[in-house]
gemmi code that builds the backbone of each chain (N, CA, C; Angstrom):
import gemmi

chains = {
    "A": [
        ("GLU", (-75.387, 30.971, -4.465), (-74.082, 31.345, -3.922), (-74.069, 32.836, -3.596)),
        ("ILE", (-73.510, 33.167, -2.441), (-73.384, 34.567, -2.045), (-72.136, 35.141, -2.699)),
        ("VAL", (-72.292, 36.200, -3.457), (-71.163, 36.846, -4.127), (-70.696, 38.032, -3.297)),
        ("MET", (-69.399, 38.078, -3.076), (-68.779, 39.168, -2.318), (-68.054, 40.084, -3.292)),
        ("THR", (-68.367, 41.372, -3.252), (-67.758, 42.338, -4.159), (-66.997, 43.380, -3.362)),
        ("GLN", (-65.697, 43.476, -3.634), (-64.864, 44.433, -2.923), (-64.575, 45.647, -3.804)),
        ("SER", (-64.491, 46.797, -3.160), (-64.145, 48.016, -3.889), (-63.304, 48.932, -3.005)),
        ("PRO", (-62.395, 49.698, -3.643), (-62.024, 49.581, -5.049), (-61.116, 48.378, -5.265)),
        ("ALA", (-60.788, 48.092, -6.513), (-59.860, 46.997, -6.786), (-58.450, 47.352, -6.318)),
        ("THR", (-58.097, 48.614, -6.499), (-56.798, 49.142, -6.059), (-57.033, 50.457, -5.354)),
        ("LEU", (-56.349, 50.642, -4.244), (-56.456, 51.870, -3.463), (-55.056, 52.399, -3.200)),
        ("SER", (-54.818, 53.638, -3.598), (-53.505, 54.272, -3.391), (-53.615, 55.282, -2.266)),
        ("VAL", (-52.841, 55.058, -1.208), (-52.904, 55.912, -0.024), (-51.491, 56.195, 0.473)),
        ("SER", (-51.276, 57.352, 1.022), (-49.958, 57.708, 1.562), (-49.793, 57.175, 2.978)),
        ("PRO", (-48.584, 56.818, 3.358), (-48.350, 56.390, 4.750), (-48.819, 57.456, 5.729)),
        ("GLY", (-49.432, 57.004, 6.815), (-49.948, 57.920, 7.821), (-51.396, 58.320, 7.594)),
        ("GLU", (-51.900, 58.100, 6.394), (-53.279, 58.443, 6.103), (-54.202, 57.265, 6.416)),
        ("ARG", (-55.514, 57.552, 6.301), (-56.528, 56.535, 6.566), (-56.915, 55.828, 5.282)),
        ("ALA", (-57.140, 54.521, 5.387), (-57.619, 53.751, 4.238), (-58.957, 53.118, 4.589)),
        ("THR", (-59.882, 53.195, 3.650), (-61.210, 52.611, 3.835), (-61.505, 51.655, 2.681)),
        ("LEU", (-61.695, 50.385, 3.030), (-61.953, 49.346, 2.036), (-63.378, 48.852, 2.233)),
        ("SER", (-64.048, 48.562, 1.116), (-65.450, 48.157, 1.180), (-65.659, 46.741, 0.672)),
        ("CYS", (-66.671, 46.113, 1.223), (-67.055, 44.756, 0.828), (-68.574, 44.684, 0.869)),
        ("ARG", (-69.147, 44.223, -0.213), (-70.602, 44.122, -0.310), (-70.996, 42.685, -0.605)),
        ("ALA", (-72.010, 42.188, 0.100), (-72.526, 40.839, -0.118), (-73.800, 40.888, -0.955)),
        ("SER", (-73.992, 39.880, -1.794), (-75.164, 39.856, -2.670), (-76.452, 39.546, -1.905)),
        ("GLN", (-76.331, 39.028, -0.700), (-77.456, 38.871, 0.205), (-76.920, 38.937, 1.622)),
        ("SER", (-77.799, 39.101, 2.570), (-77.343, 39.314, 3.940), (-76.510, 38.147, 4.464)),
        ("VAL", (-75.389, 38.499, 5.107), (-74.568, 37.506, 5.780), (-74.500, 37.806, 7.273)),
        ("SER", (-75.448, 38.628, 7.744), (-75.476, 39.036, 9.143), (-74.124, 39.659, 9.504)),
        ("SER", (-73.496, 39.189, 10.560), (-72.149, 39.675, 10.906), (-71.098, 38.604, 10.660)),
        ("ASN", (-71.444, 37.614, 9.837), (-70.545, 36.496, 9.558), (-69.544, 36.849, 8.469)),
        ("LEU", (-68.669, 37.786, 8.790), (-67.716, 38.287, 7.815), (-66.347, 38.440, 8.444)),
        ("ALA", (-65.325, 38.047, 7.678), (-63.943, 38.182, 8.114), (-63.146, 38.970, 7.083)),
        ("TRP", (-62.069, 39.586, 7.564), (-61.118, 40.286, 6.702), (-59.745, 39.641, 6.875)),
        ("TYR", (-59.038, 39.490, 5.764), (-57.697, 38.920, 5.767), (-56.753, 39.867, 5.041)),
        ("GLN", (-55.497, 39.828, 5.456), (-54.425, 40.557, 4.798), (-53.483, 39.537, 4.171)),
        ("GLN", (-53.080, 39.785, 2.929), (-52.124, 38.888, 2.285), (-51.003, 39.684, 1.642)),
        ("LYS", (-49.787, 39.352, 2.027), (-48.606, 39.943, 1.419), (-48.040, 38.969, 0.395)),
        ("PRO", (-47.262, 39.483, -0.569), (-46.735, 38.611, -1.639), (-45.969, 37.419, -1.083)),
        ("GLY", (-46.302, 36.238, -1.595), (-45.602, 35.029, -1.198), (-45.981, 34.497, 0.166)),
        ("GLN", (-46.977, 35.105, 0.802), (-47.385, 34.663, 2.131), (-48.839, 34.177, 2.134)),
        ("ALA", (-49.156, 33.418, 3.164), (-50.541, 33.011, 3.364), (-51.360, 34.198, 3.880)),
        ("PRO", (-52.651, 34.184, 3.657), (-53.503, 35.221, 4.268), (-53.397, 35.189, 5.790)),
        ("ARG", (-53.588, 36.358, 6.394), (-53.591, 36.482, 7.857), (-54.922, 37.052, 8.281)),
        ("LEU", (-55.534, 36.427, 9.260), (-56.826, 36.889, 9.760), (-56.662, 38.208, 10.501)),
        ("LEU", (-57.461, 39.201, 10.109), (-57.444, 40.502, 10.774), (-58.685, 40.692, 11.656)),
        ("ILE", (-59.834, 40.459, 11.070), (-61.120, 40.776, 11.678), (-62.064, 39.600, 11.477)),
        ("TYR", (-62.860, 39.276, 12.494), (-63.930, 38.280, 12.331), (-65.182, 38.822, 13.016)),
        ("GLY", (-66.298, 38.219, 12.709), (-67.551, 38.742, 13.244), (-67.791, 40.180, 12.837)),
        ("ALA", (-67.257, 40.547, 11.684), (-67.386, 41.876, 11.076), (-66.600, 42.976, 11.791)),
        ("SER", (-66.388, 42.835, 13.109), (-65.785, 43.956, 13.837), (-64.818, 43.557, 14.950)),
        ("THR", (-64.580, 42.285, 15.169), (-63.692, 41.836, 16.246), (-62.286, 41.608, 15.709)),
        ("ARG", (-61.318, 42.304, 16.289), (-59.939, 42.087, 15.853), (-59.428, 40.734, 16.325)),
        ("ALA", (-58.700, 40.063, 15.444), (-58.077, 38.795, 15.807), (-56.908, 39.047, 16.758)),
        ("THR", (-56.447, 37.994, 17.377), (-55.351, 38.099, 18.341), (-54.113, 38.719, 17.708)),
        ("GLY", (-53.577, 39.735, 18.365), (-52.336, 40.350, 17.917), (-52.479, 41.392, 16.825)),
        ("ILE", (-53.686, 41.678, 16.408), (-53.896, 42.665, 15.340), (-53.926, 44.072, 15.950)),
        ("PRO", (-53.140, 44.997, 15.393), (-53.078, 46.354, 15.962), (-54.423, 47.062, 15.930)),
        ("ALA", (-54.591, 47.980, 16.851), (-55.853, 48.705, 17.009), (-56.156, 49.632, 15.829)),
        ("ARG", (-55.162, 49.895, 14.985), (-55.437, 50.764, 13.837), (-56.328, 50.083, 12.800)),
        ("PHE", (-56.484, 48.760, 12.919), (-57.401, 48.021, 12.044), (-58.767, 47.933, 12.722)),
        ("SER", (-59.801, 48.332, 11.999), (-61.139, 48.197, 12.540), (-62.116, 47.791, 11.446)),
        ("GLY", (-63.119, 47.015, 11.840), (-64.130, 46.570, 10.904), (-65.510, 47.009, 11.365)),
        ("SER", (-66.376, 47.236, 10.386), (-67.734, 47.630, 10.725), (-68.691, 47.102, 9.665)),
        ("GLY", (-69.989, 47.202, 9.997), (-71.013, 46.785, 9.048), (-71.745, 45.533, 9.475)),
        ("SER", (-72.853, 45.275, 8.808), (-73.635, 44.050, 9.004), (-74.597, 43.929, 7.836)),
        ("GLY", (-75.115, 42.741, 7.655), (-76.041, 42.538, 6.547), (-75.303, 42.374, 5.229)),
        ("THR", (-75.295, 43.420, 4.417), (-74.657, 43.337, 3.103), (-73.514, 44.328, 2.892)),
        ("GLU", (-73.325, 45.265, 3.792), (-72.313, 46.308, 3.598), (-71.302, 46.291, 4.740)),
        ("PHE", (-70.024, 46.178, 4.376), (-68.960, 46.077, 5.374), (-67.798, 46.979, 4.994)),
        ("THR", (-67.076, 47.410, 6.008), (-65.935, 48.299, 5.804), (-64.774, 47.872, 6.686)),
        ("LEU", (-63.588, 47.878, 6.102), (-62.344, 47.728, 6.851), (-61.631, 49.073, 6.804)),
        ("THR", (-61.308, 49.589, 7.964), (-60.610, 50.871, 8.058), (-59.254, 50.666, 8.709)),
        ("ILE", (-58.245, 51.243, 8.090), (-56.905, 51.274, 8.681), (-56.632, 52.733, 8.977)),
        ("SER", (-56.508, 53.073, 10.256), (-56.589, 54.481, 10.653), (-55.365, 55.283, 10.257)),
        ("SER", (-54.190, 54.734, 10.356), (-52.956, 55.443, 10.015), (-51.992, 54.435, 9.409)),
        ("LEU", (-51.907, 54.469, 8.095), (-51.194, 53.414, 7.387), (-49.704, 53.370, 7.719)),
        ("GLN", (-49.264, 52.176, 8.026), (-47.839, 51.914, 8.223), (-47.310, 51.212, 6.970)),
        ("SER", (-46.006, 51.225, 6.805), (-45.411, 50.638, 5.590), (-45.769, 49.158, 5.448)),
        ("GLU", (-45.903, 48.480, 6.572), (-46.197, 47.043, 6.533), (-47.654, 46.726, 6.194)),
        ("ASP", (-48.489, 47.746, 6.081), (-49.914, 47.524, 5.809), (-50.215, 47.430, 4.318)),
        ("PHE", (-49.252, 47.762, 3.484), (-49.504, 47.714, 2.046), (-49.482, 46.258, 1.603)),
        ("ALA", (-50.661, 45.816, 1.124), (-50.889, 44.394, 0.870), (-52.229, 44.261, 0.140)),
        ("VAL", (-52.648, 43.025, -0.073), (-53.976, 42.761, -0.619), (-54.890, 42.333, 0.527)),
        ("TYR", (-56.104, 42.844, 0.524), (-57.068, 42.556, 1.582), (-58.291, 41.845, 0.985)),
        ("TYR", (-58.689, 40.785, 1.656), (-59.846, 40.000, 1.221), (-60.906, 39.976, 2.316)),
        ("CYS", (-62.153, 40.072, 1.886), (-63.238, 39.782, 2.811), (-63.745, 38.370, 2.513)),
        ("GLN", (-64.355, 37.754, 3.504), (-64.888, 36.396, 3.370), (-66.173, 36.287, 4.183)),
        ("GLN", (-67.208, 35.760, 3.565), (-68.433, 35.519, 4.319), (-68.493, 34.063, 4.743)),
        ("TYR", (-68.991, 33.823, 5.940), (-69.158, 32.454, 6.418), (-70.555, 32.293, 7.021)),
        ("ASN", (-71.497, 32.885, 6.341), (-72.873, 32.725, 6.772), (-73.238, 31.247, 6.783)),
        ("ASN", (-73.862, 30.799, 7.848), (-73.991, 29.372, 8.050), (-74.992, 28.693, 7.125)),
        ("TRP", (-75.847, 29.436, 6.514), (-76.771, 28.828, 5.576), (-76.998, 29.762, 4.409)),
        ("PRO", (-76.864, 29.406, 3.129), (-76.432, 28.089, 2.666), (-74.977, 27.809, 2.979)),
        ("LEU", (-74.616, 26.564, 2.996), (-73.295, 26.152, 3.437), (-72.272, 26.373, 2.337)),
        ("MET", (-71.770, 27.579, 2.266), (-70.803, 27.919, 1.236), (-70.027, 29.125, 1.729)),
        ("TYR", (-68.743, 29.087, 1.560), (-67.897, 30.146, 2.070), (-67.201, 30.817, 0.908)),
        ("THR", (-67.427, 32.095, 0.736), (-66.893, 32.795, -0.430), (-66.074, 34.000, -0.028)),
        ("PHE", (-65.053, 34.271, -0.833), (-64.165, 35.403, -0.644), (-64.485, 36.479, -1.679)),
        ("GLY", (-64.192, 37.722, -1.309), (-64.195, 38.775, -2.296), (-62.983, 38.634, -3.193)),
        ("GLN", (-62.937, 39.447, -4.235), (-61.841, 39.344, -5.202), (-60.585, 40.058, -4.759)),
        ("GLY", (-60.688, 40.804, -3.658), (-59.514, 41.464, -3.088), (-59.398, 42.933, -3.454)),
        ("THR", (-58.819, 43.694, -2.540), (-58.432, 45.094, -2.780), (-56.939, 45.211, -2.527)),
        ("LYS", (-56.233, 45.693, -3.530), (-54.797, 45.920, -3.373), (-54.575, 47.317, -2.826)),
        ("LEU", (-53.951, 47.386, -1.665), (-53.634, 48.670, -1.040), (-52.182, 48.998, -1.354)),
        ("GLU", (-51.977, 50.061, -2.125), (-50.628, 50.398, -2.550), (-50.220, 51.778, -2.060)),
        ("ILE", (-48.904, 51.982, -2.039), (-48.361, 53.246, -1.562), (-48.555, 54.326, -2.624)),
        ("LYS", (-49.073, 55.466, -2.180), (-49.260, 56.602, -3.093), (-47.980, 57.415, -3.188)),
    ],
    "B": [
        ("GLN", (-47.451, 27.119, 19.828), (-47.982, 27.835, 18.675), (-48.431, 26.826, 17.620)),
        ("LEU", (-49.658, 26.953, 17.191), (-50.177, 26.042, 16.183), (-49.477, 26.260, 14.851)),
        ("GLN", (-49.127, 25.164, 14.196), (-48.539, 25.233, 12.869), (-49.199, 24.212, 11.961)),
        ("LEU", (-49.377, 24.603, 10.701), (-49.912, 23.715, 9.691), (-48.922, 23.666, 8.534)),
        ("GLN", (-48.717, 22.483, 7.992), (-47.746, 22.309, 6.915), (-48.330, 21.410, 5.837)),
        ("GLU", (-48.426, 21.967, 4.616), (-48.894, 21.191, 3.482), (-47.753, 20.373, 2.882)),
        ("SER", (-48.085, 19.219, 2.360), (-47.082, 18.407, 1.669), (-47.760, 17.622, 0.552)),
        ("GLY", (-46.974, 17.343, -0.476), (-47.494, 16.595, -1.606), (-46.788, 16.992, -2.885)),
        ("PRO", (-47.073, 16.293, -3.980), (-46.420, 16.585, -5.258), (-46.701, 17.991, -5.748)),
        ("GLY", (-45.675, 18.610, -6.330), (-45.839, 19.945, -6.878), (-46.267, 19.938, -8.335)),
        ("LEU", (-46.265, 18.757, -8.937), (-46.620, 18.637, -10.349), (-47.548, 17.440, -10.522)),
        ("VAL", (-48.678, 17.683, -11.153), (-49.658, 16.618, -11.400), (-50.060, 16.666, -12.870)),
        ("LYS", (-50.219, 15.513, -13.466), (-50.599, 15.464, -14.881), (-52.103, 15.669, -15.044)),
        ("PRO", (-52.504, 16.259, -16.163), (-53.946, 16.414, -16.433), (-54.655, 15.068, -16.379)),
        ("SER", (-55.870, 15.105, -15.859), (-56.771, 13.961, -15.686), (-56.422, 13.108, -14.456)),
        ("GLU", (-55.279, 13.357, -13.835), (-54.908, 12.570, -12.663), (-55.478, 13.198, -11.382)),
        ("THR", (-55.128, 12.604, -10.255), (-55.649, 13.060, -8.964), (-54.575, 13.784, -8.170)),
        ("LEU", (-54.926, 14.979, -7.733), (-54.055, 15.785, -6.879), (-54.259, 15.318, -5.440)),
        ("SER", (-53.162, 15.066, -4.743), (-53.246, 14.613, -3.345), (-52.318, 15.440, -2.471)),
        ("LEU", (-52.872, 16.032, -1.442), (-52.101, 16.834, -0.492), (-52.461, 16.420, 0.933)),
        ("THR", (-51.484, 16.581, 1.811), (-51.695, 16.317, 3.229), (-51.298, 17.545, 4.028)),
        ("CYS", (-52.037, 17.813, 5.065), (-51.734, 18.894, 5.993), (-51.428, 18.291, 7.360)),
        ("THR", (-50.238, 18.562, 7.860), (-49.840, 18.079, 9.176), (-49.957, 19.211, 10.182)),
        ("VAL", (-50.684, 18.946, 11.244), (-50.926, 19.945, 12.281), (-50.003, 19.669, 13.468)),
        ("SER", (-49.320, 20.691, 13.928), (-48.468, 20.556, 15.108), (-48.762, 21.692, 16.078)),
        ("GLY", (-48.488, 21.438, 17.356), (-48.737, 22.457, 18.367), (-50.183, 22.508, 18.826)),
        ("GLY", (-50.982, 21.555, 18.412), (-52.384, 21.486, 18.812), (-52.999, 20.204, 18.281)),
        ("SER", (-54.150, 19.853, 18.810), (-54.796, 18.610, 18.416), (-55.858, 18.826, 17.352)),
        ("ILE", (-55.811, 18.010, 16.330), (-56.815, 18.074, 15.278), (-58.163, 17.573, 15.788)),
        ("SER", (-58.156, 16.908, 16.924), (-59.377, 16.343, 17.511), (-60.106, 17.314, 18.434)),
        ("SER", (-59.671, 18.553, 18.467), (-60.361, 19.552, 19.281), (-61.782, 19.754, 18.780)),
        ("SER", (-62.736, 19.844, 19.719), (-64.136, 20.031, 19.333), (-64.433, 21.468, 18.899)),
        ("SER", (-63.466, 22.354, 19.026), (-63.712, 23.778, 18.767), (-63.388, 24.212, 17.342)),
        ("TYR", (-62.874, 23.286, 16.537), (-62.377, 23.712, 15.219), (-62.763, 22.749, 14.104)),
        ("TYR", (-62.819, 23.329, 12.909), (-62.849, 22.575, 11.672), (-61.501, 22.790, 10.983)),
        ("TRP", (-61.247, 21.985, 9.968), (-60.006, 22.067, 9.212), (-60.357, 22.128, 7.735)),
        ("GLY", (-59.619, 22.962, 6.986), (-60.056, 23.159, 5.617), (-58.939, 23.380, 4.620)),
        ("TRP", (-59.360, 23.385, 3.354), (-58.460, 23.654, 2.238), (-58.984, 24.852, 1.452)),
        ("ILE", (-58.074, 25.734, 1.089), (-58.378, 26.915, 0.276), (-57.299, 26.978, -0.806)),
        ("ARG", (-57.670, 27.395, -2.000), (-56.670, 27.500, -3.050), (-56.679, 28.880, -3.681)),
        ("GLN", (-55.562, 29.194, -4.359), (-55.385, 30.509, -4.971), (-54.608, 30.344, -6.270)),
        ("PRO", (-55.283, 30.435, -7.416), (-54.570, 30.384, -8.699), (-53.579, 31.552, -8.779)),
        ("PRO", (-52.504, 31.382, -9.509), (-51.490, 32.440, -9.603), (-52.097, 33.784, -10.000)),
        ("GLY", (-51.849, 34.799, -9.192), (-52.317, 36.141, -9.472), (-53.810, 36.366, -9.265)),
        ("LYS", (-54.491, 35.393, -8.679), (-55.941, 35.511, -8.514), (-56.347, 35.441, -7.037)),
        ("GLY", (-57.652, 35.370, -6.806), (-58.178, 35.398, -5.455), (-58.289, 34.023, -4.830)),
        ("LEU", (-58.914, 33.999, -3.658), (-59.004, 32.794, -2.846), (-60.310, 32.044, -3.097)),
        ("GLU", (-60.217, 30.727, -3.081), (-61.399, 29.875, -3.284), (-61.422, 28.790, -2.209)),
        ("TRP", (-62.505, 28.736, -1.452), (-62.680, 27.677, -0.456), (-62.977, 26.368, -1.178)),
        ("ILE", (-62.226, 25.315, -0.822), (-62.420, 24.005, -1.439), (-63.345, 23.142, -0.580)),
        ("GLY", (-63.064, 23.100, 0.706), (-63.881, 22.278, 1.591), (-63.282, 22.224, 2.980)),
        ("SER", (-64.051, 21.655, 3.911), (-63.626, 21.570, 5.300), (-64.067, 20.261, 5.911)),
        ("ILE", (-63.420, 19.906, 7.025), (-63.722, 18.652, 7.702), (-63.647, 18.853, 9.203)),
        ("TYR", (-64.477, 18.104, 9.927), (-64.434, 18.067, 11.376), (-63.704, 16.793, 11.773)),
        ("TYR", (-63.134, 16.764, 12.974), (-62.326, 15.609, 13.359), (-63.110, 14.304, 13.350)),
        ("SER", (-64.424, 14.411, 13.462), (-65.274, 13.215, 13.447), (-65.405, 12.623, 12.043)),
        ("GLY", (-64.994, 13.429, 11.045), (-65.084, 12.983, 9.661), (-66.165, 13.666, 8.850)),
        ("SER", (-66.982, 14.499, 9.474), (-68.002, 15.241, 8.731), (-67.337, 16.204, 7.760)),
        ("THR", (-67.821, 16.201, 6.538), (-67.197, 17.015, 5.496), (-68.182, 18.004, 4.880)),
        ("TYR", (-67.612, 19.082, 4.363), (-68.379, 20.160, 3.741), (-67.577, 20.617, 2.531)),
        ("TYR", (-68.208, 20.625, 1.358), (-67.485, 20.915, 0.137), (-68.085, 22.088, -0.616)),
        ("ASN", (-67.224, 22.803, -1.351), (-67.663, 23.804, -2.304), (-68.496, 23.090, -3.377)),
        ("PRO", (-69.743, 23.524, -3.556), (-70.591, 22.815, -4.536), (-69.979, 22.734, -5.927)),
        ("SER", (-69.192, 23.731, -6.296), (-68.614, 23.743, -7.641), (-67.508, 22.705, -7.814)),
        ("LEU", (-66.988, 22.186, -6.720), (-65.907, 21.204, -6.767), (-66.307, 19.855, -6.182)),
        ("LYS", (-67.486, 19.788, -5.617), (-67.904, 18.649, -4.810), (-67.739, 17.305, -5.511)),
        ("SER", (-68.010, 17.256, -6.809), (-67.952, 15.984, -7.529), (-66.523, 15.451, -7.657)),
        ("ARG", (-65.522, 16.305, -7.421), (-64.135, 15.888, -7.610), (-63.317, 15.881, -6.317)),
        ("VAL", (-63.884, 16.342, -5.231), (-63.119, 16.546, -3.994), (-63.444, 15.499, -2.933)),
        ("THR", (-62.390, 15.043, -2.274), (-62.535, 14.227, -1.077), (-61.560, 14.752, -0.028)),
        ("ILE", (-62.066, 15.079, 1.141), (-61.235, 15.484, 2.270), (-61.408, 14.445, 3.368)),
        ("SER", (-60.294, 14.017, 3.937), (-60.326, 13.004, 4.987), (-59.432, 13.437, 6.136)),
        ("VAL", (-59.600, 12.790, 7.283), (-58.823, 13.136, 8.472), (-58.242, 11.875, 9.087)),
        ("ASP", (-57.027, 11.990, 9.600), (-56.361, 10.905, 10.328), (-55.962, 11.469, 11.685)),
        ("THR", (-56.803, 11.248, 12.674), (-56.544, 11.842, 13.992), (-55.309, 11.241, 14.650)),
        ("SER", (-54.971, 9.996, 14.315), (-53.804, 9.360, 14.933), (-52.500, 10.023, 14.499)),
        ("LYS", (-52.525, 10.605, 13.311), (-51.336, 11.289, 12.789), (-51.454, 12.807, 12.886)),
        ("ASN", (-52.590, 13.293, 13.377), (-52.850, 14.739, 13.430), (-52.740, 15.364, 12.041)),
        ("GLN", (-53.358, 14.704, 11.078), (-53.295, 15.150, 9.690), (-54.687, 15.130, 9.053)),
        ("PHE", (-54.850, 15.950, 8.031), (-56.001, 15.820, 7.159), (-55.524, 15.976, 5.726)),
        ("SER", (-56.314, 15.447, 4.797), (-55.840, 15.328, 3.424), (-56.886, 15.786, 2.418)),
        ("LEU", (-56.382, 16.128, 1.249), (-57.208, 16.575, 0.128), (-56.915, 15.710, -1.076)),
        ("LYS", (-57.963, 15.259, -1.734), (-57.835, 14.612, -3.032), (-58.759, 15.336, -4.009)),
        ("LEU", (-58.198, 15.729, -5.135), (-58.954, 16.406, -6.188), (-58.723, 15.616, -7.469)),
        ("SER", (-59.785, 15.033, -7.995), (-59.652, 14.141, -9.137), (-59.825, 14.878, -10.466)),
        ("SER", (-59.418, 14.208, -11.521), (-59.621, 14.711, -12.898), (-59.163, 16.152, -13.057)),
        ("VAL", (-57.948, 16.419, -12.639), (-57.460, 17.812, -12.648), (-57.179, 18.289, -14.060)),
        ("THR", (-57.315, 19.604, -14.226), (-56.956, 20.282, -15.472), (-56.040, 21.450, -15.117)),
        ("ALA", (-55.605, 22.176, -16.144), (-54.736, 23.329, -15.906), (-55.411, 24.360, -15.007)),
        ("ALA", (-56.721, 24.403, -15.021), (-57.459, 25.363, -14.183), (-57.307, 25.071, -12.689)),
        ("ASP", (-56.816, 23.893, -12.362), (-56.597, 23.544, -10.954), (-55.198, 23.919, -10.471)),
        ("THR", (-54.398, 24.490, -11.343), (-53.081, 24.988, -10.933), (-53.269, 26.137, -9.951)),
        ("ALA", (-52.669, 26.009, -8.792), (-52.884, 27.002, -7.742), (-51.952, 26.746, -6.569)),
        ("VAL", (-51.865, 27.726, -5.684), (-51.284, 27.502, -4.369), (-52.408, 26.956, -3.487)),
        ("TYR", (-52.156, 25.838, -2.869), (-53.141, 25.198, -2.005), (-52.743, 25.423, -0.551)),
        ("TYR", (-53.680, 25.984, 0.211), (-53.456, 26.245, 1.630), (-54.334, 25.321, 2.469)),
        ("CYS", (-53.776, 24.841, 3.577), (-54.627, 24.238, 4.593), (-54.771, 25.251, 5.732)),
        ("ALA", (-55.874, 25.163, 6.440), (-56.154, 26.166, 7.464), (-57.078, 25.602, 8.530)),
        ("ARG", (-57.060, 26.237, 9.685), (-57.971, 25.905, 10.781), (-59.082, 26.936, 10.819)),
        ("ALA", (-60.294, 26.459, 11.001), (-61.445, 27.347, 11.107), (-62.117, 27.167, 12.458)),
        ("CYS", (-62.548, 28.253, 13.026), (-63.256, 28.201, 14.299), (-64.667, 27.658, 14.090)),
        ("ARG", (-65.204, 27.030, 15.123), (-66.531, 26.423, 15.057), (-67.519, 27.335, 15.758)),
        ("GLY", (-68.503, 27.780, 15.005), (-69.520, 28.655, 15.570), (-70.803, 27.887, 15.822)),
        ("TYR", (-71.716, 28.539, 16.548), (-73.002, 27.898, 16.838), (-74.114, 28.911, 16.696)),
        ("ASP", (-75.129, 28.516, 15.964), (-76.325, 29.336, 15.798), (-77.507, 28.564, 16.374)),
        ("ILE", (-78.296, 29.218, 17.201), (-79.381, 28.532, 17.893), (-80.412, 27.945, 16.937)),
        ("LEU", (-80.508, 28.516, 15.763), (-81.511, 28.035, 14.797), (-80.968, 26.934, 13.884)),
        ("THR", (-79.721, 27.064, 13.496), (-79.214, 26.142, 12.470), (-78.073, 25.255, 12.949)),
        ("GLY", (-77.622, 25.443, 14.186), (-76.603, 24.563, 14.724), (-75.191, 25.039, 14.468)),
        ("TYR", (-74.272, 24.098, 14.424), (-72.863, 24.430, 14.282), (-72.528, 24.828, 12.849)),
        ("TYR", (-71.556, 25.705, 12.703), (-71.118, 26.125, 11.386), (-69.649, 26.530, 11.440)),
        ("ILE", (-69.068, 26.610, 10.266), (-67.652, 26.944, 10.140), (-67.511, 28.461, 10.102)),
        ("ARG", (-66.623, 28.975, 10.914), (-66.398, 30.427, 10.951), (-65.110, 30.802, 10.226)),
        ("GLU", (-64.417, 31.808, 10.752), (-63.241, 32.326, 10.078), (-62.064, 31.363, 10.158)),
        ("PHE", (-61.133, 31.494, 9.221), (-59.902, 30.712, 9.209), (-58.827, 31.487, 9.978)),
        ("ASP", (-58.417, 30.973, 11.121), (-57.516, 31.757, 11.970), (-56.056, 31.334, 11.894)),
        ("TYR", (-55.771, 30.145, 11.455), (-54.395, 29.710, 11.244), (-54.290, 29.077, 9.856)),
        ("TRP", (-53.219, 29.435, 9.160), (-53.015, 28.952, 7.799), (-51.633, 28.311, 7.672)),
        ("GLY", (-51.542, 27.318, 6.779), (-50.237, 26.835, 6.386), (-49.595, 27.819, 5.432)),
        ("GLN", (-48.350, 27.578, 5.085), (-47.626, 28.500, 4.206), (-48.060, 28.364, 2.755)),
        ("GLY", (-48.718, 27.260, 2.421), (-49.179, 27.044, 1.064), (-48.186, 26.251, 0.240)),
        ("THR", (-48.723, 25.511, -0.724), (-47.876, 24.752, -1.632), (-48.417, 24.900, -3.046)),
        ("LEU", (-47.519, 25.200, -3.968), (-47.915, 25.381, -5.363), (-48.043, 24.018, -6.040)),
        ("VAL", (-49.204, 23.788, -6.624), (-49.416, 22.583, -7.409), (-49.681, 22.996, -8.851)),
        ("THR", (-48.870, 22.502, -9.740), (-49.000, 22.797, -11.165), (-49.544, 21.574, -11.886)),
        ("VAL", (-50.564, 21.795, -12.696), (-51.112, 20.710, -13.507), (-50.580, 20.868, -14.926)),
        ("SER", (-49.752, 19.924, -15.323), (-49.130, 20.001, -16.638), (-48.604, 18.636, -17.033)),
        ("SER", (-48.615, 18.381, -18.314), (-48.072, 17.103, -18.797), (-46.573, 17.205, -19.038)),
    ],
}
model = gemmi.Model(1)
for chain_id, residues in chains.items():
    chain = gemmi.Chain(chain_id)
    for i, (resn, *xyz) in enumerate(residues, 1):
        res = gemmi.Residue()
        res.name, res.seqid = resn, gemmi.SeqId(i, " ")
        for name, pos in zip(("N", "CA", "C"), xyz):
            atom = gemmi.Atom()
            atom.name, atom.element = name, gemmi.Element(name[0])
            atom.pos, atom.b_iso = gemmi.Position(*pos), 0.0
            res.add_atom(atom)
        chain.add_residue(res)
    model.add_chain(chain)
structure = gemmi.Structure()
structure.add_model(model)
structure.setup_entities()
């Protein structure tokens, strides 16, 4: 099983500043990685797929980078609505198993 | 606009079978471009992929749950369903249904990609 490790567990950032979230895979997942945002009481929302492609309707301040085992989600200028929990997910096609990271909580500083 | 809606009992007794249905509206479950899946989230914890299905009936399960999980599809009703047997308190969670895009790799063939549409989720509690 591919283990996804996100860091930090909690990130405190002020509105308007940049946030950088990390996700590491225990083995290469190529670019088969997605990022999701989840707010309390809501379902996750797809932000990024293919490691760096924004999903439909996602603002340009969200960007993803990385390949292999190291990935980053960057939010360039935090808005109040961006404070949430963020999950990475690998969907590498072999072995057939899809795993999520444990999440990073982005909170207001 | 595609919508997914989970339905089923919110309370299941230990050792019994959890059964949920996801109804898809605003799109066809028989599209060749997508898989359909179940993901769960225990209270206060992270996300766990349970399994996925293609409209043809091909299924893919989380190895850790495979012995207890059955996912099926009813294209005539535009629905797919989850059955999880022999439940315990550890199966208490919010259960989400979701649509996943279908990818293709020249070496290994088709595979399940990201989940782009999700249902709102339904809390299932396992308790006597």
